[in-house]
BAFI-3210 file (N, C-alpha, C; in Angstrom, 3 decimals, decimal comma, padded with zeros to 6 digits):
// residues 254
n [1|2|3|4|5|6|7|8|9|10|11|12|13|14|15|16|17|18|19|20|21|22|23|24|25|26|27|28|29|30|31|32|33|34|35|36|37|38|39|40|41|42|43|44|45|46|47|48|49|50|51|52|53|54|55|56|57|58|59|60|61|62|63|64|65|66|67|68|69|70|71|72|73|74|75|76|77|78|79|80|81|82|83|84|85|86|87|88|89|90|91|92|93|94|95|96|97|98|99|100|101|102|103|104|105|106|107|108|109|110|111|112|113|114|115|116|117|118|119|120|121|122|123|124|125|126|127|128|129|130|131|132|133|134|135|136|137|138|139|140|141|142|143|144|145|146|147|148|149|150|151|152|153|154|155|156|157|158|159|160|161|162|163|164|165|166|167|168|169|170|171|172|173|174|175|176|177|178|179|180|181|182|183|184|185|186|187|188|189|190|191|192|193|194|195|196|197|198|199|200|201|202|203|204|205|206|207|208|209|210|211|212|213|214|215|216|217|218|219|220|221|222|223|224|225|226|227|228|229|230|231|232|233|234|235|236|237|238|239|240|241|242|243|244|245|246|247|248|249|250|251|252|253|254]
n.u [008,284|005,485|003,471|002,463|000,058|-001,042|-003,725|-004,582|-007,450|-008,221|-010,542|-011,522|-008,894|-009,039|-011,059|-014,561|-013,962|-012,299|-009,587|-006,490|-007,192|-005,823|-006,209|-007,528|-005,182|-003,392|-004,188|-004,193|-001,411|-000,600|-002,269|-000,736|002,091|001,864|001,362|003,857|005,407|003,926|005,162|004,758|005,574|005,221|003,723|002,557|000,043|-000,570|-003,022|-003,485|-001,273|-002,609|-004,657|-003,672|-001,992|-004,169|-005,248|-003,006|-002,249|-003,539|-004,137|-003,414|-002,795|-003,888|-003,774|-003,218|-005,146|-003,652|-001,424|-002,028|-002,499|-000,095|001,305|-000,435|000,079|003,051|003,716|002,222|002,530|005,186|003,748|001,602|003,989|005,521|003,414|003,211|005,769|006,643|004,086|005,119|007,198|006,908|006,825|009,836|009,464|010,509|009,588|009,754|009,685|008,200|008,153|006,414|005,834|004,013|005,927|007,619|007,072|007,340|009,802|012,165|014,834|014,439|012,124|013,261|015,370|013,660|011,848|014,582|015,038|012,663|012,369|014,886|014,116|012,263|013,044|014,604|013,503|012,148|008,984|007,430|006,393|004,566|003,430|001,271|003,631|002,926|003,690|005,547|003,991|002,217|-000,481|-000,799|000,591|-000,476|-001,296|-004,691|-005,390|-004,755|-004,783|-004,758|-002,140|-001,740|-001,830|000,003|002,335|001,718|002,228|004,967|006,483|005,270|003,444|001,567|-001,499|-003,705|-005,057|-007,592|-008,394|-011,845|-014,384|-016,586|-018,326|-016,719|-017,928|-021,202|-024,284|-027,530|-029,408|-028,176|-026,163|-023,364|-021,555|-019,861|-018,402|-015,900|-015,473|-014,669|-017,120|-018,532|-017,907|-018,597|-021,152|-021,435|-019,857|-021,811|-023,001|-021,728|-021,942|-021,169|-019,048|-017,005|-014,544|-015,105|-012,868|-010,134|-009,123|-010,558|-012,873|-015,099|-015,046|-012,892|-011,311|-012,366|-011,282|-008,821|-008,318|-009,771|-007,349|-005,481|-006,214|-006,040|-003,225|-002,859|-003,328|-004,773|-007,699|-008,715|-011,554|-012,257|-014,382|-012,601|-013,329|-013,725|-013,098|-009,639|-009,815|-007,567|-006,066|-008,217|-008,915|-006,295|-006,461|-008,856|-011,155|-014,414|-015,245|-016,180|-015,281|-013,919|-011,866|-011,566|-008,669|-008,215|-006,527|-003,231|-000,860|001,671]
n.v [-026,774|-025,261|-022,554|-019,738|-016,593|-014,845|-012,807|-010,476|-007,713|-004,674|-005,073|-007,354|-008,058|-006,419|-005,269|-004,229|-001,817|-000,522|-000,920|-003,419|-006,859|-009,303|-011,942|-012,559|-012,141|-014,379|-016,779|-016,746|-016,293|-018,875|-020,706|-020,376|-021,193|-024,094|-024,108|-023,512|-026,182|-027,682|-027,694|-025,363|-022,459|-019,062|-016,186|-012,911|-010,095|-007,439|-005,200|-002,423|-001,199|002,087|001,649|000,695|002,442|004,912|003,290|004,072|006,834|010,435|012,784|016,157|018,593|020,563|018,509|018,129|015,639|013,425|013,682|013,304|010,714|009,487|009,565|008,206|005,995|005,195|005,197|003,507|000,994|-000,368|-001,206|-003,024|-004,684|-005,640|-007,243|-009,483|-010,447|-011,279|-013,477|-015,256|-015,828|-017,270|-019,440|-020,267|-019,269|-016,702|-013,610|-010,720|-007,532|-006,268|-002,696|-001,141|000,861|001,735|002,765|001,634|-000,839|-000,248|001,058|-000,930|-001,945|-001,248|-003,258|-005,826|-005,695|-006,533|-008,321|-010,270|-009,841|-011,443|-013,793|-014,781|-014,460|-016,399|-018,366|-018,774|-019,895|-017,403|-015,754|-013,251|-010,038|-008,340|-004,804|-001,614|001,006|004,004|005,803|006,948|007,053|008,931|010,261|009,919|007,541|005,516|002,291|001,009|-000,530|-002,878|-005,016|-004,532|-004,507|-007,155|-008,717|-007,959|-008,814|-011,497|-011,931|-011,375|-013,797|-016,139|-017,276|-020,226|-019,913|-017,430|-015,993|-014,556|-012,955|-011,751|-010,543|-011,386|-014,667|-014,629|-013,965|-013,369|-013,831|-012,412|-013,788|-014,139|-015,777|-018,189|-017,944|-020,379|-020,861|-019,092|-019,392|-018,836|-019,296|-018,359|-015,470|-013,301|-013,147|-013,588|-011,107|-009,183|-009,909|-008,114|-005,533|-002,174|-002,327|-000,440|-000,487|001,377|001,889|001,355|000,758|-000,796|-003,205|-005,599|-005,687|-005,057|-007,337|-009,313|-008,262|-008,776|-010,974|-012,385|-011,082|-012,697|-015,644|-015,314|-015,874|-018,245|-019,076|-019,975|-018,583|-017,415|-015,869|-015,812|-016,248|-014,532|-014,827|-017,274|-020,497|-021,780|-021,093|-020,701|-023,077|-024,982|-024,333|-025,244|-027,505|-028,438|-028,151|-027,239|-023,827|-020,830|-018,695|-019,555|-018,699|-020,285|-020,880|-020,107|-020,815|-022,832|-022,063|-020,119]
n.w [-018,568|-016,577|-017,173|-015,579|-015,221|-012,657|-012,302|-009,560|-009,020|-007,171|-006,245|-005,185|-003,440|-001,194|001,115|002,469|003,446|002,239|002,893|002,818|002,618|004,197|005,298|002,757|000,903|002,078|001,257|-001,023|-001,547|000,170|-001,882|-004,767|-003,266|-003,814|-006,005|-007,387|-005,961|-007,417|-009,784|-011,061|-012,762|-011,353|-011,632|-010,464|-010,554|-009,352|-007,632|-005,429|-004,095|-003,821|-002,581|-000,092|000,570|001,350|003,284|005,818|006,157|006,000|003,980|004,244|002,792|-000,239|-002,574|-005,530|-007,778|-008,828|-007,696|-005,013|-005,941|-006,275|-003,926|-001,860|-003,043|-003,655|-000,903|000,176|-002,136|-000,517|002,338|000,873|-000,720|001,199|002,814|001,270|001,153|003,698|004,060|001,962|002,770|005,213|003,762|003,065|000,580|-002,328|-002,998|-005,024|-006,199|-009,589|-010,686|-013,060|-016,166|-018,392|-020,886|-020,393|-021,869|-024,928|-025,228|-026,548|-025,158|-022,308|-022,690|-022,876|-020,996|-018,436|-019,319|-019,684|-016,771|-015,318|-016,468|-015,424|-012,480|-012,151|-012,730|-010,899|-008,968|-007,778|-006,657|-009,188|-008,329|-010,068|-010,661|-011,474|-011,783|-009,962|-009,317|-011,211|-013,495|-016,191|-017,026|-020,139|-020,230|-018,653|-017,924|-019,241|-017,116|-014,611|-015,770|-018,797|-018,173|-017,529|-019,675|-021,274|-020,258|-019,960|-022,803|-023,789|-021,543|-023,074|-021,781|-020,362|-019,894|-018,235|-015,393|-014,477|-011,346|-010,184|-008,778|-009,074|-010,252|-013,079|-016,348|-016,661|-017,560|-018,960|-017,652|-014,794|-014,502|-015,092|-018,007|-018,603|-021,023|-023,170|-026,878|-030,273|-031,718|-030,290|-028,760|-029,684|-028,974|-026,423|-025,338|-026,018|-023,669|-021,822|-019,352|-018,572|-015,927|-014,669|-012,225|-009,300|-007,501|-008,778|-012,163|-013,916|-016,029|-016,717|-018,746|-020,346|-018,891|-020,635|-022,935|-022,930|-022,484|-024,687|-026,851|-026,086|-026,955|-028,902|-029,769|-029,400|-026,630|-023,456|-021,142|-018,084|-016,420|-012,942|-009,772|-007,841|-004,415|-004,228|-002,570|-002,950|-005,760|-007,583|-007,616|-008,302|-010,784|-012,516|-011,557|-013,631|-013,124|-013,343|-013,430|-013,020|-016,221|-019,158|-021,478|-024,739|-027,246|-030,093|-031,839|-031,921|-029,645|-029,957]
ca.u [007,676|003,854|004,130|001,055|-000,103|-002,289|-004,167|-005,485|-007,639|-008,540|-011,984|-011,012|-007,919|-009,554|-012,116|-015,565|-013,701|-011,141|-008,371|-006,120|-007,564|-004,877|-006,412|-007,376|-003,599|-002,799|-004,515|-004,048|-000,157|-000,945|-002,305|000,386|003,074|001,297|001,555|005,148|005,557|003,459|006,203|004,239|005,610|003,689|004,008|001,341|000,269|-001,507|-003,199|-003,788|-000,807|-003,187|-005,986|-002,771|-001,417|-005,328|-005,319|-001,707|-001,953|-004,704|-003,600|-004,389|-002,441|-004,653|-002,720|-004,023|-005,310|-002,704|-000,132|-002,114|-002,463|000,831|002,102|-001,143|000,970|004,536|003,550|001,438|003,344|006,035|002,779|001,849|004,887|005,888|002,577|003,329|006,677|006,473|003,619|005,998|008,810|006,674|007,074|010,387|009,540|011,155|009,168|010,058|008,854|008,403|007,449|006,863|004,892|003,589|006,782|008,522|006,716|007,408|011,506|012,783|015,986|013,259|011,370|013,947|015,767|012,353|011,659|015,142|014,407|011,152|013,315|015,692|013,107|011,460|014,727|015,672|012,112|011,159|007,800|007,654|004,658|004,285|002,510|002,077|004,033|002,060|004,399|006,159|003,127|001,582|-002,184|-000,714|001,732|-000,850|-001,896|-005,769|-005,564|-004,005|-005,686|-003,946|-000,711|-001,286|-001,917|001,139|003,381|001,647|002,202|006,238|007,207|004,951|002,871|000,237|-002,841|-003,746|-006,381|-007,695|-009,315|-012,537|-015,376|-018,201|-017,844|-016,798|-019,149|-022,937|-025,601|-028,727|-030,060|-026,753|-025,622|-021,890|-020,843|-018,227|-016,627|-016,088|-015,108|-014,352|-018,516|-019,651|-017,205|-019,489|-022,769|-020,875|-019,316|-022,747|-023,708|-021,088|-021,958|-020,091|-018,803|-015,802|-014,381|-014,349|-011,568|-009,381|-009,670|-011,266|-013,991|-015,269|-015,088|-011,603|-011,033|-012,943|-010,805|-007,412|-008,731|-009,066|-006,622|-004,572|-006,849|-005,599|-002,380|-003,335|-003,411|-005,752|-007,546|-009,789|-012,229|-012,862|-014,622|-011,641|-013,798|-014,028|-012,173|-008,528|-009,752|-006,586|-005,896|-009,150|-008,399|-005,209|-007,008|-009,504|-012,378|-014,866|-015,678|-015,581|-015,058|-012,781|-011,728|-010,603|-008,067|-008,880|-005,438|-002,226|000,080|002,667]
ca.v [-026,204|-024,883|-020,908|-019,003|-015,297|-014,458|-011,001|-009,649|-006,693|-003,958|-005,272|-009,087|-007,848|-005,229|-005,077|-003,243|-000,174|-000,313|-001,971|-005,016|-008,058|-009,694|-013,422|-013,264|-012,608|-015,297|-017,971|-016,612|-017,197|-020,895|-021,110|-019,984|-021,998|-025,256|-024,409|-023,868|-026,976|-028,760|-026,877|-024,278|-021,235|-018,092|-014,319|-012,308|-008,931|-007,453|-003,750|-002,197|000,196|002,990|001,439|000,078|004,193|005,428|003,339|004,401|008,267|010,794|013,843|017,331|019,691|020,183|018,291|017,410|013,908|012,890|014,122|012,225|009,008|009,097|009,640|007,087|004,514|004,990|004,576|001,377|000,060|-000,800|-001,502|-004,270|-005,465|-006,229|-008,288|-010,293|-010,908|-011,766|-014,774|-015,613|-016,335|-018,272|-021,039|-020,168|-018,692|-015,300|-012,877|-010,059|-006,642|-005,495|-001,444|-001,356|001,881|001,521|003,025|-000,050|-002,193|000,930|001,016|-002,132|-002,117|-001,609|-004,480|-006,906|-005,869|-006,366|-009,294|-010,828|-010,205|-011,744|-014,870|-015,196|-014,647|-017,557|-019,653|-019,016|-019,857|-016,133|-015,133|-011,815|-009,706|-007,276|-003,589|-000,604|002,299|004,983|007,489|008,227|007,582|010,164|009,645|009,049|006,214|005,182|001,265|001,192|-001,091|-003,811|-006,648|-004,679|-005,454|-008,808|-009,476|-007,365|-009,740|-012,181|-012,074|-011,308|-014,583|-016,845|-017,825|-021,179|-019,381|-016,462|-016,411|-013,080|-013,287|-010,743|-010,297|-012,001|-016,292|-014,953|-013,538|-013,387|-013,902|-011,136|-013,908|-013,675|-017,129|-017,691|-018,459|-021,293|-020,983|-018,448|-019,779|-018,250|-019,446|-017,316|-014,774|-011,580|-012,880|-012,946|-009,358|-008,146|-010,036|-007,387|-004,074|-001,005|-001,730|000,089|-000,066|002,932|001,466|001,019|001,519|-001,693|-003,339|-007,324|-005,564|-005,072|-008,628|-009,745|-007,644|-009,253|-012,492|-012,439|-011,089|-013,881|-016,572|-015,334|-016,016|-019,829|-018,717|-020,309|-017,523|-017,698|-014,841|-016,537|-015,220|-014,474|-015,191|-018,613|-021,470|-022,613|-021,031|-021,031|-024,526|-025,561|-023,904|-025,420|-029,004|-028,510|-027,831|-025,915|-022,645|-019,375|-018,619|-020,276|-018,713|-021,267|-020,255|-020,645|-021,818|-023,666|-021,744|-018,980]
ca.w [-016,997|-017,572|-016,479|-015,710|-014,978|-012,161|-011,941|-008,579|-009,070|-006,337|-005,210|-004,787|-002,694|-000,400|002,314|002,416|003,876|001,361|003,436|002,429|002,794|004,565|004,825|001,285|000,298|002,732|001,189|-002,635|-000,986|-000,310|-003,431|-005,328|-003,060|-004,149|-007,877|-007,343|-005,161|-008,235|-010,985|-012,130|-012,863|-011,158|-012,289|-009,863|-011,316|-008,604|-007,430|-004,003|-003,549|-003,534|-001,197|001,099|001,294|001,579|004,890|006,288|006,036|005,847|003,302|004,988|001,928|-001,203|-003,706|-007,138|-007,475|-009,319|-006,126|-004,056|-006,427|-006,246|-002,131|-001,697|-004,409|-002,905|000,755|000,084|-002,599|000,460|002,316|-000,135|-000,776|002,930|003,646|000,148|001,431|004,845|003,950|001,471|003,643|005,435|003,250|002,706|-000,987|-002,464|-004,245|-005,874|-006,912|-010,332|-011,280|-014,746|-016,747|-020,187|-021,991|-020,794|-023,022|-026,029|-025,177|-026,731|-024,218|-021,241|-022,626|-023,024|-019,929|-017,862|-020,064|-018,923|-014,896|-015,188|-016,767|-014,751|-011,188|-012,805|-012,848|-009,852|-008,227|-007,300|-007,443|-009,547|-008,075|-010,758|-010,280|-012,534|-010,698|-010,333|-008,902|-012,178|-014,776|-016,601|-017,826|-021,467|-020,247|-017,670|-018,310|-018,975|-016,127|-014,531|-017,080|-019,908|-017,908|-017,782|-021,115|-021,810|-019,621|-020,485|-024,749|-023,665|-021,366|-023,540|-020,967|-020,682|-019,019|-017,726|-014,854|-013,795|-010,023|-009,948|-007,576|-010,090|-010,711|-014,202|-016,821|-016,140|-018,957|-019,066|-015,891|-014,010|-014,867|-015,465|-019,058|-018,733|-022,177|-024,274|-027,994|-031,797|-032,137|-029,658|-028,275|-029,736|-028,397|-024,881|-025,329|-025,284|-022,255|-020,658|-018,902|-018,035|-014,613|-013,932|-011,040|-008,319|-006,817|-009,630|-013,056|-015,506|-015,499|-017,452|-020,772|-019,850|-019,137|-021,733|-024,318|-022,584|-022,538|-025,922|-027,208|-025,760|-027,243|-030,674|-029,772|-028,590|-024,508|-022,681|-019,623|-017,021|-015,593|-012,134|-008,509|-006,467|-003,187|-003,729|-001,810|-003,792|-006,914|-008,582|-007,500|-008,734|-012,355|-012,421|-011,866|-014,651|-012,210|-014,065|-012,605|-013,759|-017,126|-019,503|-023,543|-025,456|-028,113|-031,810|-032,404|-031,296|-028,833|-031,189]
c.u [006,433|004,490|002,202|001,252|-000,974|-002,494|-005,006|-006,195|-007,663|-009,372|-012,072|-009,820|-008,407|-011,363|-013,026|-014,890|-012,687|-009,680|-007,422|-006,406|-006,499|-005,087|-007,023|-006,137|-003,275|-003,245|-004,304|-001,910|000,120|-001,149|-001,044|001,907|002,585|001,509|002,437|005,782|005,377|004,146|005,603|004,602|004,886|004,581|002,593|001,150|-001,094|-001,704|-003,000|-002,855|-001,819|-004,170|-005,047|-002,207|-002,683|-005,061|-004,251|-002,184|-003,403|-003,514|-004,408|-004,146|-003,684|-003,911|-003,546|-003,975|-004,474|-001,425|-000,977|-001,912|-000,732|001,847|000,792|-000,047|002,137|004,255|002,831|001,637|004,127|004,931|002,765|002,554|005,935|005,232|002,824|004,758|006,832|005,490|004,322|006,822|008,384|006,803|008,782|010,964|010,178|010,072|009,981|009,327|009,330|007,783|007,094|005,419|005,142|004,948|007,735|008,296|006,783|008,670|011,388|014,003|015,244|012,943|012,008|014,551|015,006|012,136|012,775|014,956|013,855|011,842|014,370|015,264|012,802|012,042|014,822|014,267|011,711|010,128|007,643|005,714|005,072|002,750|002,969|002,910|003,701|002,431|004,927|005,150|002,190|000,398|-001,426|000,071|000,477|-001,638|-003,573|-006,019|-005,123|-004,291|-005,103|-002,390|-000,462|-001,273|-000,589|002,541|003,018|002,385|004,209|006,927|006,592|004,009|001,926|-001,212|-002,364|-004,850|-006,068|-008,925|-010,364|-013,422|-016,391|-017,775|-017,692|-017,595|-019,966|-023,060|-026,276|-029,167|-029,188|-025,904|-024,253|-022,157|-019,731|-017,441|-016,800|-015,129|-015,310|-016,061|-019,605|-019,527|-017,955|-020,655|-022,179|-020,785|-020,292|-023,470|-023,149|-021,782|-021,264|-020,479|-017,316|-015,862|-014,203|-013,432|-010,199|-010,136|-009,967|-012,324|-013,985|-014,911|-013,556|-010,582|-011,143|-011,698|-009,116|-007,784|-008,846|-008,707|-005,284|-004,677|-006,362|-004,748|-001,952|-003,226|-004,837|-006,024|-008,516|-010,543|-012,725|-013,003|-013,076|-011,645|-014,089|-013,165|-011,280|-009,880|-009,121|-006,165|-006,998|-009,039|-007,689|-005,688|-007,730|-010,717|-013,115|-015,631|-015,175|-015,926|-014,443|-013,094|-010,899|-010,217|-008,480|-007,838|-004,294|-001,181|001,054|003,584]
c.v [-025,637|-023,369|-020,406|-017,418|-015,538|-012,561|-010,896|-008,721|-006,123|-004,836|-006,554|-008,812|-007,238|-005,307|-004,322|-001,463|-000,075|-000,622|-003,027|-005,908|-008,889|-011,509|-013,926|-013,143|-013,959|-016,744|-018,042|-017,491|-018,646|-021,098|-021,781|-021,078|-023,604|-025,337|-024,195|-025,267|-028,383|-028,062|-026,253|-022,899|-019,821|-016,421|-013,956|-010,814|-008,427|-005,829|-003,597|-001,803|001,590|002,916|001,511|001,891|004,544|004,960|003,483|005,787|009,007|012,137|015,075|018,879|019,664|020,072|017,674|016,370|013,223|012,703|013,202|010,866|008,320|008,931|008,141|005,358|004,337|004,553|003,093|000,296|-001,239|-001,885|-003,149|-005,385|-006,121|-007,462|-009,250|-010,702|-012,122|-013,436|-015,547|-016,514|-017,489|-019,903|-021,206|-019,508|-017,413|-014,708|-011,322|-008,839|-005,670|-004,215|-001,489|000,065|001,030|001,653|001,613|-000,846|-001,421|000,837|-000,335|-002,770|-002,152|-002,991|-005,600|-006,827|-006,722|-007,694|-010,562|-011,083|-011,350|-013,531|-015,193|-015,375|-015,714|-018,690|-020,047|-019,290|-019,324|-016,311|-013,683|-011,450|-008,048|-006,024|-002,558|000,600|003,357|006,586|007,974|008,371|008,421|009,328|009,348|008,003|005,927|003,894|001,695|000,407|-002,750|-005,354|-006,445|-004,776|-006,737|-009,263|-009,269|-008,208|-011,115|-012,943|-012,377|-012,775|-015,763|-017,775|-019,531|-020,896|-018,625|-016,649|-015,477|-013,403|-011,828|-010,792|-010,821|-013,606|-015,841|-013,496|-014,121|-013,585|-012,463|-012,700|-014,567|-015,043|-017,017|-018,150|-019,240|-021,180|-020,343|-019,131|-019,202|-018,397|-018,391|-016,114|-013,440|-011,775|-012,846|-011,539|-008,648|-008,520|-008,752|-005,898|-003,514|-001,335|-001,239|000,099|001,066|003,120|001,391|000,798|000,180|-001,835|-004,930|-006,362|-005,740|-006,433|-008,930|-009,526|-008,330|-010,743|-013,163|-012,399|-012,157|-014,965|-016,859|-015,667|-017,559|-019,849|-018,313|-019,001|-017,643|-016,643|-015,637|-015,623|-015,282|-014,817|-016,817|-019,782|-021,835|-022,706|-021,464|-022,323|-025,247|-025,308|-024,929|-027,114|-029,546|-028,241|-027,043|-024,983|-021,784|-019,558|-018,432|-019,507|-019,973|-020,521|-020,932|-020,769|-021,920|-022,231|-020,895|-019,778]
c.w [-017,588|-016,587|-017,010|-015,017|-014,136|-011,993|-010,701|-008,988|-007,759|-005,439|-004,306|-003,681|-001,719|000,045|001,950|002,333|003,019|001,428|003,429|003,074|003,403|004,381|003,840|000,641|001,229|002,208|-000,890|-002,306|-000,991|-001,296|-004,663|-004,765|-003,543|-005,238|-008,066|-006,903|-006,769|-010,000|-011,757|-011,743|-012,823|-011,683|-011,246|-010,130|-009,980|-008,144|-006,183|-003,405|-002,798|-002,269|-000,051|001,758|001,720|003,206|005,639|006,768|005,441|005,105|003,230|004,143|000,539|-002,454|-004,881|-006,853|-008,010|-008,556|-005,624|-004,567|-006,127|-004,631|-001,731|-002,162|-003,315|-001,627|000,482|-000,184|-001,468|001,357|001,749|000,149|000,843|003,527|002,338|000,651|002,642|004,795|003,152|001,815|004,587|005,216|002,102|000,942|-000,901|-003,329|-004,311|-006,434|-007,935|-010,690|-012,270|-015,158|-018,620|-021,090|-021,753|-021,595|-024,882|-026,259|-025,435|-025,616|-022,672|-021,190|-022,088|-021,596|-018,554|-018,376|-019,172|-017,279|-014,535|-015,248|-015,852|-012,748|-011,422|-012,762|-011,684|-008,649|-007,659|-008,003|-007,904|-009,093|-008,810|-010,646|-011,184|-011,342|-011,409|-010,056|-010,263|-013,630|-014,963|-017,529|-018,989|-021,415|-019,628|-018,731|-018,145|-018,083|-016,041|-015,343|-018,325|-019,497|-018,043|-018,891|-021,884|-021,231|-019,857|-021,843|-024,398|-022,953|-021,917|-022,607|-021,485|-020,326|-017,906|-016,616|-014,080|-012,420|-010,349|-008,872|-007,571|-010,187|-012,179|-015,184|-017,321|-017,798|-018,290|-017,564|-014,894|-013,999|-015,298|-017,165|-019,012|-019,729|-023,168|-025,462|-029,723|-032,131|-031,330|-029,109|-028,405|-029,256|-026,760|-024,896|-025,766|-024,348|-021,416|-020,254|-018,272|-017,239|-014,245|-012,869|-010,478|-007,747|-007,508|-010,814|-014,683|-014,724|-016,315|-018,776|-020,992|-019,610|-020,137|-023,104|-024,418|-022,909|-024,339|-027,175|-027,241|-026,391|-029,028|-030,801|-029,021|-026,945|-023,986|-021,762|-019,084|-016,445|-014,229|-010,673|-007,672|-005,509|-003,102|-003,335|-003,081|-005,018|-007,504|-008,434|-008,463|-010,358|-012,781|-012,594|-012,819|-014,341|-013,231|-013,815|-013,575|-015,441|-018,076|-021,439|-023,607|-026,883|-029,282|-032,506|-031,328|-030,694|-030,146|-030,128]
res [m|k|r|i|v|i|k|i|g|t|k|v|l|s|k|k|d|g|t|l|d|t|e|f|l|r|h|i|v|e|q|i|v|q|l|r|k|g|g|i|q|v|v|l|i|t|s|g|a|v|g|a|g|k|s|l|v|s|l|h|d|t|k|s|k|t|v|q|k|q|i|f|a|s|i|g|q|v|k|l|m|s|i|y|s|k|l|f|a|k|y|n|y|y|c|a|q|v|l|v|t|k|e|d|f|r|d|k|e|h|l|l|n|m|k|n|c|l|e|g|l|l|l|d|n|v|v|p|i|v|n|e|n|d|v|v|a|t|t|e|l|l|f|t|d|n|d|e|l|a|g|l|i|a|k|q|l|k|i|d|n|l|i|i|l|t|d|t|e|g|i|l|d|d|a|n|k|t|i|p|e|v|n|p|s|n|i|e|i|v|k|n|y|i|k|p|d|k|s|t|s|g|r|g|g|m|i|s|k|f|d|v|a|k|g|l|s|e|r|g|i|t|s|y|i|v|g|g|n|r|n|n|a|l|l|k|v|m|e|g|s|k|i|g|t|k|f|i|p|n|k|p|p|q]
***
């Protein structure tokens, strides 16, 4: 059975005012359900907890930025999962919350427990929804961003594909045209096109996505960086449509 990881960043699932775009999430869930019905196992890496929290509460106390983020994340994660749960329930599917920190990938026992849980959820036809546990993650234990988290999950579960949904139509060249393919012969040229674009609402940027996709290609995994606002983007990628930027592996899957 084919297995994929889908990563959705803050910019894609948020409206301009920073609140969650529930219509976008509905469309994503619809596509995931179609993929599951087609025999594809899906792990979803999602951002959005902090933004969801900010839309619900205003903090009046003069707390540190770290504590503010923890509060927003703890409140927002409940809202985020509530939305996902209701959307999947419409199709008689269950989703599961999996919150992790970088330490979970460093501790062998934690890593094995997490992997076994994810494998079990997939076997039971449940969609795991993974996010960083912002409440307990300290500065030195933060993931670079959820792109890094997606890459680590992908390596552990031996997936077939990673699809990163972003706010551009893939990696763009100097003429703002999408680069359709990255392979061993052009990978360094493509990297030079990427400009610093760190998200104001998240921590990542295109260079982070590039690095994760490049690392997975070296393990035989095909990755895609695709515009998340494109209609049926996930389905089109899995159908073989040439959209976004595709990273061609330089070796067979491990």
